[in-house]
C-alpha positions as CSV (number, residue, x, y, z in Angstrom):
1,M,-5.1,-19.5,99.8
2,R,-1.6,-19.5,98.5
3,Q,-0.1,-18.0,95.3
4,V,3.4,-18.6,93.8
5,F,4.5,-15.8,91.5
6,G,7.9,-16.8,90.1
7,V,10.2,-14.3,92.0
8,T,7.2,-13.5,94.3
9,E,5.4,-15.5,96.8
10,L,2.0,-14.0,97.6
11,T,0.0,-15.3,100.6
12,C,-3.6,-14.3,100.7
13,S,-5.5,-14.8,104.0
14,L,-9.1,-13.7,103.3
15,H,-10.1,-14.9,106.7
16,T,-8.0,-12.2,108.4
17,L,-9.4,-9.4,106.2
18,D,-12.6,-8.7,107.7
19,C,-13.6,-6.1,105.3
20,L,-13.4,-8.5,102.4
21,Q,-16.5,-10.6,103.2
22,A,-18.2,-10.2,99.9
23,S,-17.2,-12.8,97.4
24,V,-17.3,-10.3,94.6
25,R,-14.7,-8.2,96.3
26,A,-12.6,-11.1,97.1
27,G,-12.7,-12.1,93.4
28,R,-11.6,-8.5,92.4
29,L,-8.7,-8.8,94.9
30,I,-7.6,-12.1,93.4
31,V,-7.5,-10.4,89.9
32,I,-5.5,-7.4,91.2
33,V,-3.0,-9.7,93.1
34,A,-2.6,-11.6,89.8
35,R,-1.8,-8.3,88.0
36,I,0.8,-7.5,90.8
37,K,2.5,-10.8,89.9
38,D,2.5,-10.0,86.2
39,I,4.1,-6.6,86.7
40,R,6.8,-8.0,89.0
41,R,7.6,-10.8,86.6
42,A,7.8,-8.3,83.6
43,H,10.2,-6.0,85.6
44,L,12.4,-8.9,86.6
45,L,12.7,-9.9,83.0
46,Q,13.4,-6.4,82.0
47,E,10.3,-6.1,79.8
48,I,9.3,-2.9,81.6
49,D,11.5,-0.3,83.2
50,A,11.6,0.7,86.9
51,D,9.2,3.8,86.3
52,G,6.6,1.7,84.6
53,Y,6.8,-0.9,87.3
54,M,6.6,1.7,90.1
55,S,3.7,3.6,88.5
56,E,1.4,0.6,87.9
57,L,2.3,-1.1,91.2
58,K,1.4,2.1,93.2
59,Q,-2.0,2.0,91.5
60,L,-2.5,-1.7,92.4
61,W,-1.5,-1.2,96.0
62,V,-3.9,1.7,96.3
63,S,-6.7,-0.6,94.7
64,V,-6.1,-3.3,97.3
65,C,-6.1,-0.8,100.2
66,S,-9.3,0.8,98.9
67,M,-10.9,-2.6,98.7
68,A,-9.8,-3.4,102.2
69,R,-11.2,-0.1,103.4
70,K,-8.1,0.8,105.2
71,K,-5.7,3.7,104.8
72,D,-2.8,1.9,106.3
73,K,-0.7,0.3,103.6
74,S,0.7,-2.2,106.2
75,I,-2.3,-4.2,105.2
76,I,-0.3,-5.3,102.3
77,T,2.0,-7.3,104.6
78,E,-0.7,-9.7,105.0
79,L,-0.8,-10.3,101.2
80,I,2.9,-10.2,99.9
81,T,6.1,-11.6,100.7
82,V,9.1,-11.5,98.2
83,Y,11.7,-14.1,97.3
84,D,15.2,-12.7,97.6
85,F,17.3,-14.5,95.1
86,G,20.6,-13.3,96.7
87,A,19.8,-14.7,100.1
88,N,17.9,-17.6,98.7
89,R,15.0,-17.2,101.0
90,I,11.5,-15.6,101.5
91,V,11.5,-12.1,102.8
92,E,8.5,-10.8,104.5
93,I,7.9,-7.0,104.0
94,S,8.1,-5.0,107.1
95,D,4.7,-3.7,108.6
96,E,6.1,-0.2,108.6
97,G,7.7,-0.3,105.2
98,G,4.8,-0.2,102.9
99,L,5.4,0.3,99.3
100,Q,8.9,1.6,99.8
101,E,9.9,-1.6,101.5
102,E,8.4,-3.6,98.8
103,M,10.5,-1.7,96.2
104,K,13.7,-2.1,98.2
105,V,13.3,-5.9,98.7
106,F,12.2,-6.4,95.1
107,E,15.0,-4.4,93.5
108,K,17.4,-6.7,95.4
109,A,15.4,-9.7,94.0
110,V,15.9,-8.3,90.5
111,E,19.6,-8.0,90.9
112,G,19.9,-11.4,92.4
113,G,17.5,-12.9,89.8
114,K,19.6,-12.0,86.8
115,A,21.6,-15.1,87.2
116,F,18.4,-17.2,87.2
117,K,16.7,-15.4,84.3
118,G,14.6,-17.8,82.2
119,S,14.8,-20.7,84.6
120,P,11.4,-22.6,84.3
121,A,11.3,-23.6,87.9
122,I,11.6,-20.0,89.0
123,M,9.3,-18.5,86.4
124,E,6.3,-20.8,87.2
125,T,3.0,-19.1,87.7
126,V,0.2,-21.0,89.6
127,P,-3.5,-20.1,89.0
128,V,-5.1,-18.3,92.0
129,V,-7.9,-20.7,92.5
130,E,-7.3,-24.4,93.1
131,S,-9.5,-26.8,91.2
132,G,-9.6,-30.6,91.6
133,M,-10.8,-30.9,87.9
134,M,-8.4,-32.7,85.6
135,F,-7.4,-31.2,82.3
136,S,-9.1,-33.8,80.3
137,E,-12.3,-33.3,82.1
138,L,-12.2,-29.6,81.5
139,F,-11.8,-30.2,77.7
140,D,-14.6,-32.7,77.8
141,N,-16.9,-30.1,79.4
142,F,-15.7,-27.4,77.0
143,M,-16.5,-29.6,74.0
144,E,-19.9,-30.5,75.4
145,Y,-20.5,-26.8,75.6
146,K,-19.3,-26.0,72.2
147,T,-21.4,-28.6,70.5
148,D,-24.6,-27.6,72.4
149,K,-26.6,-25.7,69.8
150,E,-28.9,-24.1,72.4
151,A,-26.0,-23.1,74.7
152,M,-24.0,-21.7,71.8
153,D,-27.0,-19.7,70.5
154,L,-28.0,-18.4,73.9
155,H,-24.6,-17.3,75.3
156,E,-22.4,-16.7,72.2
157,G,-24.8,-16.2,69.3
158,K,-22.7,-18.7,67.3
159,E,-23.2,-22.1,65.6
160,P,-22.0,-25.2,67.4
161,L,-18.7,-26.8,66.3
162,D,-19.1,-28.8,63.0
163,E,-17.7,-32.4,62.8
164,K,-14.5,-31.3,61.2
165,M,-13.8,-28.7,63.9
166,Q,-14.6,-31.1,66.6
167,K,-12.1,-33.5,65.1
168,D,-9.4,-30.8,64.8
169,Y,-9.9,-29.6,68.4
170,R,-9.6,-33.2,69.8
171,R,-6.5,-33.9,67.7
172,E,-4.8,-30.6,69.0
173,F,-5.9,-31.2,72.5
174,N,-4.6,-34.8,72.5
175,T,-1.2,-33.6,71.3
176,L,-1.0,-31.1,74.1
177,L,-2.3,-33.6,76.6
178,A,0.5,-36.1,75.6
179,I,3.1,-33.4,76.2
180,L,1.7,-32.1,79.5
181,G,0.2,-35.2,80.9
182,D,-3.4,-35.2,82.4
183,S,-2.9,-32.8,85.4
184,P,-5.3,-30.9,87.7
185,V,-6.3,-27.6,86.1
186,S,-5.0,-25.7,89.0
187,S,-1.5,-27.0,88.3
188,L,-1.4,-25.8,84.6
189,T,0.7,-22.6,84.9
190,K,1.3,-20.0,82.1
191,E,4.9,-21.3,81.8
192,K,4.0,-25.0,81.6
193,L,1.5,-24.3,78.9
194,K,3.8,-21.9,76.9
195,V,6.6,-24.6,76.9
196,A,4.2,-27.2,75.8
197,I,2.7,-25.1,73.1
198,H,6.1,-24.2,71.7
199,K,6.9,-27.9,71.5
200,T,3.9,-28.4,69.2
201,G,5.7,-26.4,66.6
202,K,8.5,-28.9,66.5
203,L,6.3,-31.8,65.5
204,P,6.0,-33.4,62.1
205,K,2.9,-33.5,60.0
206,R,1.1,-36.6,61.0
207,T,-0.2,-37.2,57.5
208,L,3.2,-38.4,56.6
209,T,3.3,-42.1,56.9
210,K,6.6,-42.5,58.8
211,Y,5.2,-40.4,61.7
212,K,1.6,-41.6,61.9
213,N,1.7,-44.2,64.7
214,V,4.7,-42.7,66.6
215,P,3.8,-41.2,70.1
216,V,4.1,-37.5,70.5
217,L,6.9,-37.7,73.1
218,E,8.9,-40.0,70.8
219,L,8.5,-37.5,68.0
220,L,9.9,-34.7,70.0
221,K,13.1,-36.7,70.4
222,M,13.5,-37.1,66.6
223,N,15.4,-34.9,64.2
224,I,12.5,-33.7,62.1
225,P,13.5,-32.2,58.7
226,D,12.0,-28.7,58.3
227,E,10.0,-29.8,55.2
228,H,8.3,-32.4,57.4
229,R,7.3,-30.1,60.2
230,V,3.8,-28.7,60.9
231,K,3.1,-25.3,59.5
232,S,4.9,-22.4,61.3
233,N,1.7,-20.9,62.9
234,K,0.8,-24.2,64.6
235,P,1.7,-23.0,68.1
236,L,-0.4,-19.8,67.6
237,E,-3.4,-22.0,66.6
238,M,-2.7,-24.1,69.8
239,R,-2.7,-21.0,71.9
240,K,-6.0,-19.8,70.5
241,L,-7.6,-23.2,71.4
242,M,-6.0,-23.1,75.0
243,Q,-7.4,-19.4,75.4
244,G,-10.8,-20.7,74.5
245,I,-10.7,-23.6,76.8
246,F,-9.6,-21.5,79.8
247,A,-11.9,-18.7,79.0
248,Y,-14.7,-21.3,79.4
249,A,-13.1,-22.4,82.7
250,V,-13.2,-18.8,84.0
251,K,-16.8,-18.4,82.7
252,K,-17.8,-21.5,84.6
253,K,-16.0,-20.5,87.8
254,I,-13.7,-23.4,87.6
255,I,-10.8,-21.0,87.9
256,E,-10.6,-17.3,88.6
257,V,-8.0,-16.3,86.2
258,S,-6.9,-17.9,82.9
259,P,-3.1,-19.0,82.8
260,T,-3.2,-17.9,79.0
261,N,-3.8,-14.3,79.9
262,G,-1.0,-12.1,78.5
263,M,0.7,-15.3,77.0
264,E,3.2,-14.2,74.4
265,L,4.8,-16.7,72.0
266,K,8.2,-15.7,70.7
267,F,9.7,-17.6,67.9
268,K,13.1,-17.8,66.3
269,A,13.2,-16.6,62.7
270,S,12.1,-19.7,60.8
271,R,13.4,-20.5,57.5
272,T,11.1,-19.6,54.7
273,F,11.0,-20.5,51.0
274,A,13.4,-19.0,48.5
275,P,12.5,-18.3,44.9
276,Y,14.4,-20.0,42.2
277,T,16.7,-18.0,39.8
278,S,15.7,-17.9,36.2
279,E,18.7,-20.2,35.4
280,E,17.5,-22.7,38.0
281,V,14.0,-22.7,36.6
282,R,15.3,-23.3,33.0
283,L,17.3,-26.2,34.3
284,L,14.4,-27.7,36.2
285,L,11.9,-27.4,33.4
286,A,14.2,-28.4,30.6
287,S,14.9,-31.6,32.4
288,S,11.2,-32.3,33.5
289,L,10.0,-32.0,29.9
290,D,12.0,-35.2,29.1
291,E,10.4,-37.2,31.9
292,K,8.2,-40.1,30.8
293,K,5.7,-39.8,33.6
294,L,3.3,-37.0,32.4
295,W,2.9,-35.6,36.0
296,K,6.7,-35.1,36.2
297,K,6.7,-33.4,33.0
298,W,3.8,-31.0,33.5
299,L,3.6,-30.1,37.2
300,P,6.9,-28.1,37.5
301,T,6.0,-26.3,34.2
302,L,2.5,-25.6,35.4
303,A,3.8,-24.3,38.8
304,A,6.4,-22.1,37.1
305,Y,3.8,-20.4,34.8
306,T,0.7,-20.3,37.1
307,G,2.0,-19.8,40.6
308,A,-0.5,-22.4,41.7
309,R,-0.2,-24.6,44.8
310,L,0.9,-28.2,44.3
311,G,-2.3,-29.5,45.8
312,E,-4.4,-27.4,43.6
313,M,-2.7,-28.7,40.4
314,A,-2.5,-32.4,41.4
315,Q,-6.3,-32.5,41.7
316,L,-7.1,-30.7,38.4
317,R,-9.9,-32.3,36.4
318,K,-10.1,-32.2,32.6
319,E,-13.3,-30.0,32.9
320,D,-11.2,-27.4,34.9
321,I,-9.4,-26.3,31.8
322,K,-11.7,-23.8,30.1
323,F,-12.0,-21.0,27.6
324,D,-13.0,-17.4,28.2
325,S,-14.6,-15.8,25.1
326,D,-14.4,-12.3,26.6
327,S,-10.6,-12.3,26.8
328,D,-10.1,-14.9,24.1
329,R,-7.9,-16.8,26.5
330,D,-7.8,-20.4,27.9
331,Y,-7.7,-20.6,31.7
332,I,-7.5,-23.0,34.6
333,M,-10.3,-23.1,37.1
334,I,-9.3,-23.8,40.7
335,T,-12.4,-24.9,42.5
336,E,-13.5,-26.8,45.6
337,K,-15.4,-29.1,43.3
338,A,-12.1,-30.6,42.3
339,G,-11.0,-31.1,45.9
340,K,-9.7,-29.2,48.9
341,V,-8.8,-25.6,48.5
342,K,-6.8,-23.6,51.1
343,T,-9.3,-20.7,51.6
344,D,-12.3,-19.2,49.9
345,N,-9.8,-16.9,48.0
346,A,-8.2,-19.8,46.4
347,V,-11.2,-20.5,44.2
348,R,-10.2,-18.5,41.1
349,R,-9.3,-18.5,37.4
350,I,-5.7,-18.5,36.2
351,P,-5.1,-17.4,32.6
352,L,-3.2,-20.0,30.6
353,H,0.3,-18.7,29.8
354,P,1.2,-18.7,26.1
355,V,4.2,-20.9,26.8
356,L,2.0,-23.6,28.2
357,K,0.0,-23.7,25.1
358,E,3.2,-23.6,22.9
359,L,4.5,-26.7,24.9
360,G,1.3,-28.6,24.1
361,F,-0.6,-28.5,27.5
362,L,-4.0,-28.2,25.8
363,D,-3.1,-31.3,23.5
364,F,-2.2,-33.2,26.8
365,V,-5.5,-32.3,28.2
366,A,-7.4,-33.4,25.2
367,S,-5.6,-36.7,25.3
368,V,-6.5,-37.5,28.9
369,K,-9.1,-40.3,29.2
370,T,-9.8,-39.9,32.9
371,V,-11.6,-37.3,35.0
372,R,-8.5,-36.1,36.6
373,L,-5.5,-34.9,34.6
374,F,-3.0,-36.8,36.9
375,H,-5.4,-39.5,38.0
376,D,-5.0,-40.3,41.8
377,L,-1.6,-38.5,42.2
378,K,-0.9,-37.5,45.8
379,P,0.9,-34.2,46.4
380,K,3.4,-35.9,48.9
381,A,4.6,-38.3,46.2
382,V,5.5,-35.2,44.1
383,T,7.3,-33.5,47.0
384,A,9.4,-36.6,47.6
385,W,10.3,-37.0,43.9
386,F,11.1,-33.3,43.4
387,A,13.5,-33.3,46.4
388,R,15.5,-36.0,44.8
389,Y,15.1,-34.5,41.3
390,R,16.4,-31.0,42.4
391,K,19.3,-32.6,44.2
392,R,20.2,-34.7,41.2
393,L,20.4,-31.4,39.1
394,G,22.7,-29.9,41.5
395,I,20.5,-27.2,42.8
396,E,21.1,-26.4,46.5
397,D,18.3,-27.0,49.0
398,C,18.8,-23.5,50.4
399,D,19.9,-20.1,49.4
400,D,22.7,-18.1,50.9
401,V,20.5,-16.8,53.8
402,G,19.1,-20.3,54.6
403,D,15.7,-20.1,53.0
404,R,14.6,-23.4,51.5
405,K,14.2,-24.3,47.8
406,V,11.5,-26.7,47.3
407,F,8.5,-27.3,44.9
408,H,6.6,-24.5,46.6
409,S,9.5,-22.2,45.6
410,F,8.0,-22.0,42.0
411,R,5.1,-20.1,43.6
412,H,7.5,-17.7,45.3
413,T,9.3,-17.3,42.0
414,F,6.0,-16.5,40.0
415,I,4.8,-14.0,42.7
416,T,8.3,-12.3,43.0
417,Q,8.6,-11.9,39.2
418,S,5.0,-10.8,38.5
419,L,5.1,-8.2,41.4
420,G,8.5,-6.9,40.2
421,A,7.0,-6.3,36.8
422,G,4.6,-3.7,38.3
423,N,1.4,-5.6,38.4
424,L,-1.3,-4.4,40.7
425,N,-1.5,-6.1,44.1
426,G,-5.1,-6.9,43.6
427,H,-4.6,-8.4,40.3
428,L,-1.7,-10.6,41.5
429,Q,-3.6,-11.6,44.7
430,Q,-6.5,-12.8,42.7
431,V,-4.5,-14.9,40.3
432,V,-2.5,-16.6,43.1
433,G,-5.5,-17.0,45.5
434,H,-4.5,-14.5,48.2
435,R,-6.9,-12.4,50.1
436,K,-7.2,-8.9,48.6
437,T,-5.6,-6.3,50.9
438,S,-4.5,-2.7,50.9
439,E,-7.5,-1.5,48.8
440,G,-9.2,0.5,51.5
441,E,-12.8,1.5,51.1
442,T,-13.0,0.4,47.5
443,S,-12.5,-3.3,48.5
444,K,-16.2,-3.6,49.4
445,Y,-17.0,-2.8,45.8
446,T,-14.4,-4.8,44.0
447,H,-14.9,-8.6,44.1
448,T,-13.4,-10.5,41.2
449,F,-11.7,-9.0,38.2
450,P,-12.7,-10.1,34.7
451,L,-10.1,-12.5,33.3
452,R,-9.0,-9.9,30.7
453,E,-7.9,-7.5,33.6
454,V,-5.4,-9.9,35.0
455,L,-3.7,-11.4,31.9
456,A,-0.6,-9.3,32.5
457,V,-0.1,-11.2,35.8
458,V,1.0,-14.4,34.0
459,D,2.0,-12.8,30.7
460,V,5.0,-11.1,32.2
461,I,6.4,-14.4,33.5
462,S,9.5,-15.2,31.4
463,Y,12.5,-17.5,32.1
464,E,13.9,-16.9,28.7
465,K,14.0,-19.8,26.1
466,L,14.0,-23.4,27.6
């Protein structure tokens, strides 16, 4: 059995190791050998220093020798050869050199390898057990397992995947499959998977019409605007799915070691959303109040004074505008009954800001003859209009540090201003629909604050006179 380890080529001949007859012991050897590979690669990439490398490598060598039931460390020569970058050749470790020879040769490889650092061809890692199973076949088996109620209950104590999760898993897998191609499971290395997973973060949202029927590989060649791209944590979600698939493969003995083990994803600092200045908000809202289409008039104003998400506001129903007698305040109910909400925490009550009442929002609600305040309005239509609208008003699309100014920036403006006014985190988190954090032991006793307790979260919001 042969193993390629980036800067290291490791050759295992289990037939010549008489003492490794038991399959369990052989399996343990494979795991330790894989760890040796990881340590060497980390040292080459300067992720660990020489002391850490030497310390762990010594322990691994001792483990292998112990498993082989031999004192002589020359047994390792039957397991390991090192690629010497400087000489561009494979160097076998001397039978007499043991660990010291390993260190000597590998340190030369480290020096020679600096010029090759980061090269995908050199850094490739191949799983230790070859399998003729194709990637698509592995996924089909994984999905069959995940949807088997009896198997899930018996082995994992969990419910099988519901239809939505199945659809999500298949969509994500098909994206990765388009990037990688359908390959044997044994050929899917950590580096190949890592590169492919990173690429998924460069794709656009497939819900946008212009990208719906475009092949994945074609999309990767396109210059996708930041606002059209998938959410920033998409690669992390993809890695989680791959970890699950390959954990299943290990459990079913399709492979011995998952190529996702120890996989770290490093991202460049991505641009985030910038809040608007008070002057920019005044300009945006003063102009929107003159718009003839009512959604263009009210959505920016609602966003500025509620901090709500665009999707939450676009789907508001007439019945979602309510009155709370305890606080003597009108409020907006964000509920899954109106449509999709981001999380369970998104279901909440938002006190109606006095400015909204003064501008006639309640009169607008009373005048609506349909179930929804904004009929069948789609959020993406608002996003497209607002980008043109902001540009027409002369407001830059980014701030000085490159953070974007979009419709969602109203939410950032609201949160920044309310938090700066000294509101409690728990109160603000409830109003904007975030998970309550930093409450320690008391969090188990506090669920939802009465509306009167969170009035200050919205009442402090002021952009001066419009």
